[in-house]
MOPAC internal coordinates of N, CA, C and O (Angstrom, degrees):
PM7 1SCF
backbone

  N    0.0000 0     0.00 0     0.00 0    0    0    0
  C    1.4285 1     0.00 0     0.00 0    1    0    0
  C    1.5559 1   110.15 1     0.00 0    2    1    0
  O    1.2310 1   119.79 1   -53.38 1    3    2    1
  N    1.2819 1   118.00 1   126.62 1    3    2    1
  C    1.4806 1   121.08 1  -179.61 1    5    3    2
  C    1.5249 1   109.58 1   -77.76 1    6    5    3
  O    1.2310 1   121.38 1   -15.66 1    7    6    5
  N    1.3661 1   114.97 1   164.34 1    7    6    5
  C    1.4583 1   119.51 1  -179.46 1    9    7    6
  C    1.5161 1   110.42 1   -60.97 1   10    9    7
  O    1.2310 1   120.55 1   146.57 1   11   10    9
  N    1.3361 1   116.56 1   -33.43 1   11   10    9
  C    1.4744 1   119.42 1  -177.10 1   13   11   10
  C    1.5238 1   112.45 1   -67.41 1   14   13   11
  O    1.2310 1   119.82 1   156.02 1   15   14   13
  N    1.3179 1   117.95 1   -23.98 1   15   14   13
  C    1.4406 1   120.61 1  -176.81 1   17   15   14
  C    1.5295 1   113.34 1  -103.90 1   18   17   15
  O    1.2310 1   119.86 1  -178.59 1   19   18   17
  N    1.3461 1   117.87 1     1.41 1   19   18   17
  C    1.4606 1   119.98 1   175.59 1   21   19   18
  C    1.5034 1   109.23 1   -69.63 1   22   21   19
  O    1.2310 1   121.01 1   -38.89 1   23   22   21
  N    1.3101 1   115.68 1   141.11 1   23   22   21
  C    1.4754 1   119.35 1  -179.53 1   25   23   22
  C    1.5238 1   108.39 1  -128.94 1   26   25   23
  O    1.2310 1   121.44 1   -19.04 1   27   26   25
  N    1.3160 1   114.84 1   160.96 1   27   26   25
  C    1.4410 1   122.17 1   174.21 1   29   27   26
  C    1.5443 1   107.15 1  -137.99 1   30   29   27
  O    1.2310 1   121.14 1   -32.98 1   31   30   29
  N    1.3138 1   115.43 1   147.02 1   31   30   29
  C    1.4470 1   118.14 1  -179.43 1   33   31   30
  C    1.5315 1   109.87 1   -96.96 1   34   33   31
  O    1.2310 1   121.83 1   -35.96 1   35   34   33
  N    1.3174 1   114.10 1   144.04 1   35   34   33
  C    1.4693 1   121.00 1   178.85 1   37   35   34
  C    1.5202 1   107.51 1  -141.18 1   38   37   35
  O    1.2310 1   120.56 1   -18.22 1   39   38   37
  N    1.2850 1   116.53 1   161.78 1   39   38   37
  C    1.4813 1   119.71 1   174.64 1   41   39   38
  C    1.5335 1   107.24 1  -124.04 1   42   41   39
  O    1.2310 1   121.59 1   -25.32 1   43   42   41
  N    1.3087 1   114.56 1   154.68 1   43   42   41
  C    1.4577 1   121.90 1  -170.50 1   45   43   42
  C    1.5124 1   107.61 1  -150.40 1   46   45   43
  O    1.2310 1   120.50 1   -49.88 1   47   46   45
  N    1.3036 1   116.64 1   130.12 1   47   46   45
  C    1.4754 1   120.16 1   172.73 1   49   47   46
  C    1.5307 1   108.07 1   -96.24 1   50   49   47
  O    1.2310 1   120.95 1   -56.27 1   51   50   49
  N    1.3088 1   115.79 1   123.73 1   51   50   49
  C    1.4625 1   121.66 1   178.50 1   53   51   50
  C    1.5097 1   109.76 1  -132.19 1   54   53   51
  O    1.2310 1   120.03 1   -23.05 1   55   54   53
  N    1.3476 1   117.55 1   156.95 1   55   54   53
  C    1.4403 1   119.22 1   178.04 1   57   55   54
  C    1.5165 1   112.71 1   -57.82 1   58   57   55
  O    1.2310 1   119.45 1   -33.63 1   59   58   57
  N    1.3306 1   118.66 1   146.37 1   59   58   57
  C    1.4612 1   121.52 1  -177.96 1   61   59   58
  C    1.5078 1   111.87 1   -59.89 1   62   61   59
  O    1.2310 1   119.59 1   144.20 1   63   62   61
  N    1.3380 1   118.39 1   -35.80 1   63   62   61
  C    1.4695 1   119.09 1  -179.68 1   65   63   62
  C    1.5307 1   112.48 1   -66.46 1   66   65   63
  O    1.2310 1   120.53 1   144.98 1   67   66   65
  N    1.3289 1   116.59 1   -35.02 1   67   66   65
  C    1.4745 1   119.79 1   176.25 1   69   67   66
  C    1.5125 1   111.16 1   -67.33 1   70   69   67
  O    1.2310 1   120.11 1   138.62 1   71   70   69
  N    1.3240 1   117.40 1   -41.38 1   71   70   69
  C    1.4583 1   121.98 1   176.51 1   73   71   70
  C    1.5238 1   110.57 1   -61.97 1   74   73   71
  O    1.2310 1   121.14 1   136.18 1   75   74   73
  N    1.3182 1   115.42 1   -43.82 1   75   74   73
  C    1.4804 1   119.14 1   178.61 1   77   75   74
  C    1.5151 1   111.54 1   -60.75 1   78   77   75
  O    1.2310 1   120.65 1   140.67 1   79   78   77
  N    1.3335 1   116.37 1   -39.33 1   79   78   77
  C    1.4716 1   119.02 1   179.16 1   81   79   78
  C    1.5134 1   110.67 1   -64.76 1   82   81   79
  O    1.2310 1   119.38 1   138.48 1   83   82   81
  N    1.3224 1   118.79 1   -41.52 1   83   82   81
  C    1.4652 1   122.41 1   175.97 1   85   83   82
  C    1.5431 1   109.99 1   -61.46 1   86   85   83
  O    1.2310 1   120.56 1   138.58 1   87   86   85
  N    1.2953 1   116.54 1   -41.42 1   87   86   85
  C    1.4523 1   119.25 1   178.79 1   89   87   86
  C    1.5315 1   111.80 1   -64.00 1   90   89   87
  O    1.2310 1   120.43 1   140.10 1   91   90   89
  N    1.3398 1   116.79 1   -39.90 1   91   90   89
  C    1.4720 1   119.04 1   177.78 1   93   91   90
  C    1.5117 1   111.41 1   -65.47 1   94   93   91
  O    1.2310 1   120.79 1   138.66 1   95   94   93
  N    1.3338 1   116.09 1   -41.34 1   95   94   93
  C    1.4734 1   118.86 1   178.28 1   97   95   94
  C    1.5190 1   110.79 1   -63.70 1   98   97   95
  O    1.2310 1   120.80 1   135.91 1   99   98   97
  N    1.3471 1   116.07 1   -44.09 1   99   98   97
  C    1.4546 1   120.03 1   179.01 1  101   99   98
  C    1.5326 1   111.37 1   -58.66 1  102  101   99
  O    1.2310 1   120.64 1   136.24 1  103  102  101
  N    1.3217 1   116.38 1   -43.76 1  103  102  101
  C    1.4805 1   119.88 1   179.77 1  105  103  102
  C    1.5178 1   111.23 1   -65.61 1  106  105  103
  O    1.2310 1   119.86 1   141.19 1  107  106  105
  N    1.3330 1   117.87 1   -38.81 1  107  106  105
  C    1.4590 1   121.09 1   178.48 1  109  107  106
  C    1.4771 1   112.96 1   -65.68 1  110  109  107
  O    1.2310 1   119.77 1   148.83 1  111  110  109
  N    1.3281 1   118.04 1   -31.17 1  111  110  109
  C    1.4695 1   123.20 1  -178.14 1  113  111  110
  C    1.5398 1   111.93 1   -96.68 1  114  113  111
  O    1.2310 1   120.92 1   178.94 1  115  114  113
  N    1.3467 1   115.84 1    -1.06 1  115  114  113
  C    1.4457 1   121.17 1  -176.85 1  117  115  114
  C    1.5486 1   110.94 1    56.82 1  118  117  115
  O    1.2310 1   121.23 1  -137.18 1  119  118  117
  N    1.2878 1   115.26 1    42.82 1  119  118  117
  C    1.4689 1   124.35 1   179.34 1  121  119  118
  C    1.5167 1   107.86 1  -123.98 1  122  121  119
  O    1.2310 1   120.64 1   -11.63 1  123  122  121
  N    1.3298 1   116.39 1   168.37 1  123  122  121
  C    1.4561 1   117.59 1   173.11 1  125  123  122
  C    1.5011 1   110.62 1   -90.51 1  126  125  123
  O    1.2310 1   121.21 1   -16.21 1  127  126  125
  N    1.3314 1   115.29 1   163.79 1  127  126  125
  C    1.4764 1   120.94 1  -176.22 1  129  127  126
  C    1.5318 1   111.65 1   -60.44 1  130  129  127
  O    1.2310 1   119.64 1   143.22 1  131  130  129
  N    1.3342 1   118.29 1   -36.78 1  131  130  129
  C    1.4635 1   121.11 1  -179.82 1  133  131  130
  C    1.5009 1   109.94 1   -61.69 1  134  133  131
  O    1.2310 1   119.15 1   139.93 1  135  134  133
  N    1.2990 1   119.22 1   -40.07 1  135  134  133
  C    1.4718 1   122.82 1  -179.22 1  137  135  134
  C    1.5685 1   109.09 1   -61.70 1  138  137  135
  O    1.2310 1   120.85 1   133.83 1  139  138  137
  N    1.3069 1   115.98 1   -46.17 1  139  138  137
  C    1.4628 1   122.02 1  -178.90 1  141  139  138
  C    1.5221 1   110.40 1   -64.06 1  142  141  139
  O    1.2310 1   120.45 1   134.48 1  143  142  141
  N    1.3218 1   116.75 1   -45.52 1  143  142  141
  C    1.4608 1   120.32 1  -178.98 1  145  143  142
  C    1.5242 1   112.08 1   -67.55 1  146  145  143
  O    1.2310 1   120.63 1   140.47 1  147  146  145
  N    1.3295 1   116.40 1   -39.53 1  147  146  145
  C    1.4690 1   119.37 1   176.86 1  149  147  146
  C    1.5090 1   110.56 1   -61.84 1  150  149  147
  O    1.2310 1   120.38 1   139.56 1  151  150  149
  N    1.3291 1   116.87 1   -40.44 1  151  150  149
  C    1.4628 1   120.27 1   179.77 1  153  151  150
  C    1.5416 1   110.08 1   -64.38 1  154  153  151
  O    1.2310 1   120.13 1   141.00 1  155  154  153
  N    1.3246 1   117.35 1   -39.00 1  155  154  153
  C    1.4695 1   121.85 1   177.25 1  157  155  154
  C    1.5034 1   110.48 1   -64.41 1  158  157  155
  O    1.2310 1   120.39 1   136.51 1  159  158  157
  N    1.3103 1   116.86 1   -43.49 1  159  158  157
  C    1.4864 1   120.13 1   179.63 1  161  159  158
  C    1.5263 1   110.59 1   -63.64 1  162  161  159
  O    1.2310 1   119.91 1   138.10 1  163  162  161
  N    1.3180 1   117.78 1   -41.90 1  163  162  161
  C    1.4539 1   119.47 1   177.89 1  165  163  162
  C    1.5033 1   112.65 1   -64.61 1  166  165  163
  O    1.2310 1   120.16 1   142.07 1  167  166  165
  N    1.3127 1   117.29 1   -37.93 1  167  166  165
  C    1.4982 1   120.56 1   177.03 1  169  167  166
  C    1.5185 1   109.66 1   -64.06 1  170  169  167
  O    1.2310 1   120.25 1   141.65 1  171  170  169
  N    1.3256 1   117.12 1   -38.35 1  171  170  169
  C    1.4879 1   121.31 1   176.12 1  173  171  170
  C    1.5349 1   109.05 1   -60.58 1  174  173  171
  O    1.2310 1   120.61 1   132.85 1  175  174  173
  N    1.3268 1   116.44 1   -47.15 1  175  174  173
  C    1.4875 1   119.76 1  -178.66 1  177  175  174
  C    1.5104 1   110.14 1   -65.28 1  178  177  175
  O    1.2310 1   119.03 1   148.74 1  179  178  177
  N    1.3153 1   119.45 1   -31.26 1  179  178  177
  C    1.4730 1   120.94 1   176.39 1  181  179  178
  C    1.5126 1   112.32 1   -71.72 1  182  181  179
  O    1.2310 1   119.55 1   157.29 1  183  182  181
  N    1.3040 1   118.46 1   -22.71 1  183  182  181
  C    1.4715 1   121.92 1  -176.73 1  185  183  182
  C    1.5101 1   110.19 1  -109.80 1  186  185  183
  O    1.2310 1   121.27 1    69.04 1  187  186  185
  N    1.3327 1   115.17 1  -110.96 1  187  186  185
  C    1.4692 1   122.50 1  -173.09 1  189  187  186
  C    1.5461 1   112.31 1   -55.89 1  190  189  187
  O    1.2310 1   120.17 1   132.89 1  191  190  189
  N    1.3129 1   117.28 1   -47.11 1  191  190  189
  C    1.4577 1   120.04 1  -179.93 1  193  191  190
  C    1.5294 1   111.73 1   -62.00 1  194  193  191
  O    1.2310 1   120.23 1   143.65 1  195  194  193
  N    1.3022 1   117.16 1   -36.35 1  195  194  193
  C    1.4607 1   121.16 1   176.43 1  197  195  194
  C    1.5090 1   112.15 1   -64.90 1  198  197  195
  O    1.2310 1   121.42 1   140.65 1  199  198  197
  N    1.3594 1   114.89 1   -39.35 1  199  198  197
  C    1.4514 1   119.16 1   176.23 1  201  199  198
  C    1.5584 1   112.45 1   -59.94 1  202  201  199
  O    1.2310 1   122.15 1   138.46 1  203  202  201
  N    1.3215 1   113.48 1   -41.54 1  203  202  201
  C    1.4688 1   118.72 1   179.10 1  205  203  202
  C    1.5344 1   110.38 1   -64.05 1  206  205  203
  O    1.2310 1   120.89 1   136.11 1  207  206  205
  N    1.3229 1   115.90 1   -43.89 1  207  206  205
  C    1.4825 1   119.51 1  -179.37 1  209  207  206
  C    1.5378 1   110.47 1   -64.89 1  210  209  207
  O    1.2310 1   120.33 1   141.51 1  211  210  209
  N    1.3347 1   116.98 1   -38.49 1  211  210  209
  C    1.4752 1   119.21 1   179.79 1  213  211  210
  C    1.5533 1   110.61 1   -66.96 1  214  213  211
  O    1.2310 1   120.66 1   142.21 1  215  214  213
  N    1.3257 1   116.34 1   -37.79 1  215  214  213
  C    1.4683 1   120.94 1   175.57 1  217  215  214
  C    1.5049 1   111.15 1   -62.65 1  218  217  215
  O    1.2310 1   120.18 1   134.38 1  219  218  217
  N    1.3113 1   117.26 1   -45.62 1  219  218  217
  C    1.4701 1   122.75 1   178.85 1  221  219  218
  C    1.5217 1   109.49 1   -58.85 1  222  221  219
  O    1.2310 1   120.27 1   133.34 1  223  222  221
  N    1.3377 1   117.09 1   -46.66 1  223  222  221
  C    1.4556 1   121.41 1  -179.99 1  225  223  222
  C    1.5370 1   110.45 1   -63.60 1  226  225  223
  O    1.2310 1   120.77 1   137.87 1  227  226  225
  N    1.3270 1   116.13 1   -42.13 1  227  226  225
  C    1.4820 1   120.18 1   178.64 1  229  227  226
  C    1.5310 1   112.09 1   -60.18 1  230  229  227
  O    1.2310 1   121.18 1   136.36 1  231  230  229
  N    1.3110 1   115.35 1   -43.64 1  231  230  229
  C    1.4662 1   119.59 1   176.76 1  233  231  230
  C    1.5205 1   111.70 1   -63.23 1  234  233  231
  O    1.2310 1   120.50 1   140.20 1  235  234  233
  N    1.3192 1   116.65 1   -39.80 1  235  234  233
  C    1.4698 1   122.52 1   178.11 1  237  235  234
  C    1.5262 1   110.82 1   -62.47 1  238  237  235
  O    1.2310 1   120.67 1   139.72 1  239  238  237
  N    1.3422 1   116.33 1   -40.28 1  239  238  237
  C    1.4627 1   121.42 1   178.36 1  241  239  238
  C    1.5404 1   108.91 1   -64.29 1  242  241  239
  O    1.2310 1   120.16 1   136.25 1  243  242  241
  N    1.3409 1   117.30 1   -43.75 1  243  242  241
  C    1.4464 1   118.68 1   177.86 1  245  243  242
  C    1.5386 1   111.30 1   -61.65 1  246  245  243
  O    1.2310 1   120.23 1   138.83 1  247  246  245
  N    1.3398 1   117.17 1   -41.17 1  247  246  245
  C    1.4467 1   121.31 1   179.88 1  249  247  246
  C    1.5393 1   109.88 1   -61.98 1  250  249  247
  O    1.2310 1   120.53 1   148.03 1  251  250  249
  N    1.3354 1   116.59 1   -31.97 1  251  250  249
  C    1.4530 1   120.15 1   179.48 1  253  251  250
  C    1.5689 1   113.17 1   -84.75 1  254  253  251
  O    1.2310 1   122.04 1  -175.77 1  255  254  253
  N    1.3350 1   113.71 1     4.23 1  255  254  253
  C    1.4485 1   117.40 1   179.74 1  257  255  254
  C    1.5131 1   115.12 1    77.24 1  258  257  255
  O    1.2310 1   120.33 1  -159.72 1  259  258  257
  N    1.3286 1   116.98 1    20.28 1  259  258  257
  C    1.4574 1   120.61 1  -176.40 1  261  259  258
  C    1.5450 1   113.60 1   -91.93 1  262  261  259
  O    1.2310 1   119.76 1  -174.65 1  263  262  261
  N    1.3000 1   118.06 1     5.35 1  263  262  261
  C    1.4464 1   122.06 1  -178.76 1  265  263  262
  C    1.5020 1   111.65 1   -80.98 1  266  265  263
  O    1.2310 1   121.02 1   -11.72 1  267  266  265
  N    1.3439 1   115.66 1   168.28 1  267  266  265
  C    1.4488 1   121.98 1   176.18 1  269  267  266
  C    1.5130 1   108.24 1  -113.39 1  270  269  267
  O    1.2310 1   120.47 1   -47.84 1  271  270  269
  N    1.3207 1   116.70 1   132.16 1  271  270  269
  C    1.4383 1   122.91 1  -178.82 1  273  271  270
  C    1.5499 1   109.09 1   -58.00 1  274  273  271
  O    1.2310 1   121.07 1   -42.65 1  275  274  273
  N    1.3395 1   115.57 1   137.35 1  275  274  273
  C    1.4795 1   120.85 1  -179.04 1  277  275  274
  C    1.5253 1   111.21 1   -59.20 1  278  277  275
  O    1.2310 1   119.45 1   138.78 1  279  278  277
  N    1.3271 1   118.66 1   -41.22 1  279  278  277
  C    1.4546 1   120.75 1  -178.10 1  281  279  278
  C    1.5050 1   110.98 1   -63.15 1  282  281  279
  O    1.2310 1   119.76 1   146.95 1  283  282  281
  N    1.3162 1   118.07 1   -33.05 1  283  282  281
  C    1.4637 1   122.03 1   176.41 1  285  283  282
  C    1.5258 1   111.35 1   -67.14 1  286  285  283
  O    1.2310 1   121.76 1   134.73 1  287  286  285
  N    1.3198 1   114.24 1   -45.27 1  287  286  285
  C    1.4694 1   118.21 1   177.99 1  289  287  286
  C    1.5439 1   111.08 1   -62.98 1  290  289  287
  O    1.2310 1   120.78 1   136.19 1  291  290  289
  N    1.3073 1   116.11 1   -43.81 1  291  290  289
  C    1.4743 1   120.04 1  -179.64 1  293  291  290
  C    1.5061 1   109.94 1   -63.17 1  294  293  291
  O    1.2310 1   118.64 1   138.19 1  295  294  293
  N    1.2934 1   120.20 1   -41.81 1  295  294  293
  C    1.4546 1   123.15 1   179.74 1  297  295  294
  C    1.5083 1   111.14 1   -61.98 1  298  297  295
  O    1.2310 1   121.51 1   136.93 1  299  298  297
  N    1.3843 1   114.72 1   -43.07 1  299  298  297
  C    1.4711 1   118.17 1   178.27 1  301  299  298
  C    1.4975 1   112.03 1   -64.76 1  302  301  299
  O    1.2310 1   119.72 1   141.26 1  303  302  301
  N    1.3204 1   118.13 1   -38.74 1  303  302  301
  C    1.4495 1   122.80 1   178.33 1  305  303  302
  C    1.5234 1   112.01 1   -63.97 1  306  305  303
  O    1.2310 1   121.62 1   135.70 1  307  306  305
  N    1.3078 1   114.50 1   -44.30 1  307  306  305
  C    1.4830 1   119.37 1   176.83 1  309  307  306
  C    1.5106 1   112.55 1   -63.41 1  310  309  307
  O    1.2310 1   119.51 1   144.52 1  311  310  309
  N    1.3216 1   118.54 1   -35.48 1  311  310  309
  C    1.4692 1   122.70 1   177.23 1  313  311  310
  C    1.5037 1   110.06 1   -66.97 1  314  313  311
  O    1.2310 1   119.51 1   141.21 1  315  314  313
  N    1.2982 1   118.54 1   -38.79 1  315  314  313
  C    1.4668 1   123.63 1   179.51 1  317  315  314
  C    1.5240 1   109.70 1   -66.69 1  318  317  315
  O    1.2310 1   120.98 1   134.72 1  319  318  317
  N    1.3340 1   115.72 1   -45.28 1  319  318  317
  C    1.4790 1   120.51 1   177.88 1  321  319  318
  C    1.5420 1   110.32 1   -62.82 1  322  321  319
  O    1.2310 1   120.35 1   135.32 1  323  322  321
  N    1.2930 1   116.94 1   -44.68 1  323  322  321
  C    1.4871 1   121.33 1   179.99 1  325  323  322
  C    1.5189 1   110.04 1   -61.02 1  326  325  323
  O    1.2310 1   120.34 1   136.37 1  327  326  325
  N    1.3268 1   116.96 1   -43.63 1  327  326  325
  C    1.4669 1   121.58 1  -179.38 1  329  327  326
  C    1.5589 1   109.75 1   -63.41 1  330  329  327
  O    1.2310 1   120.94 1   138.01 1  331  330  329
  N    1.3351 1   115.80 1   -41.99 1  331  330  329
  C    1.4642 1   118.96 1   179.76 1  333  331  330
  C    1.5298 1   109.60 1   -66.72 1  334  333  331
  O    1.2310 1   120.40 1   139.18 1  335  334  333
  N    1.3050 1   116.84 1   -40.82 1  335  334  333
  C    1.4526 1   121.13 1   178.92 1  337  335  334
  C    1.5330 1   110.20 1   -62.93 1  338  337  335
  O    1.2310 1   119.78 1   136.41 1  339  338  337
  N    1.3205 1   118.03 1   -43.59 1  339  338  337
  C    1.4790 1   121.40 1   178.56 1  341  339  338
  C    1.5183 1   110.69 1   -62.31 1  342  341  339
  O    1.2310 1   121.13 1   138.99 1  343  342  341
  N    1.3245 1   115.44 1   -41.01 1  343  342  341
  C    1.4852 1   120.27 1  -179.88 1  345  343  342
  C    1.4998 1   111.13 1   -62.84 1  346  345  343
  O    1.2310 1   120.64 1   139.62 1  347  346  345
  N    1.3195 1   116.38 1   -40.38 1  347  346  345
  C    1.4987 1   120.00 1   178.60 1  349  347  346
  C    1.5404 1   110.60 1   -67.58 1  350  349  347
  O    1.2310 1   121.46 1   139.17 1  351  350  349
  N    1.3328 1   114.81 1   -40.83 1  351  350  349
  C    1.4776 1   118.48 1  -179.04 1  353  351  350
  C    1.5191 1   111.03 1   -62.32 1  354  353  351
  O    1.2310 1   120.68 1   138.54 1  355  354  353
  N    1.3584 1   116.30 1   -41.46 1  355  354  353
  C    1.4870 1   119.30 1   178.94 1  357  355  354
  C    1.4959 1   110.88 1   -66.86 1  358  357  355
  O    1.2310 1   120.44 1   143.11 1  359  358  357
  N    1.3195 1   116.76 1   -36.89 1  359  358  357
  C    1.4536 1   119.97 1  -176.46 1  361  359  358
  C    1.5170 1   111.31 1   -70.00 1  362  361  359
  O    1.2310 1   120.45 1   151.93 1  363  362  361
  N    1.3298 1   116.75 1   -28.07 1  363  362  361
  C    1.4466 1   122.18 1  -179.57 1  365  363  362
  C    1.5545 1   112.65 1   -77.65 1  366  365  363
  O    1.2310 1   121.35 1   161.60 1  367  366  365
  N    1.3542 1   115.01 1   -18.40 1  367  366  365
  C    1.4687 1   119.74 1  -178.04 1  369  367  366
  C    1.4934 1   112.15 1   -73.92 1  370  369  367
  O    1.2310 1   120.10 1   180.00 1  371  370  369

């Protein structure tokens, strides 16, 4: 079994109306409730949950000293802008 197909079981308490909505969606799609809920969880991970994970990783990178000093970034950006401005000035001559 590959890592992509490994599964784990979990339990979750959700409001009855939410469960009923998942059941209605599953019936409309001729799928089981687990398929619908797994799809919803993956969509969450692609959106808001993914944002949280990227923020956590970014903070971990900073904690490991892997960040770039803001002044360095600003100086590089200003150099790029100045170079572009100089190039336009020469082209206009």
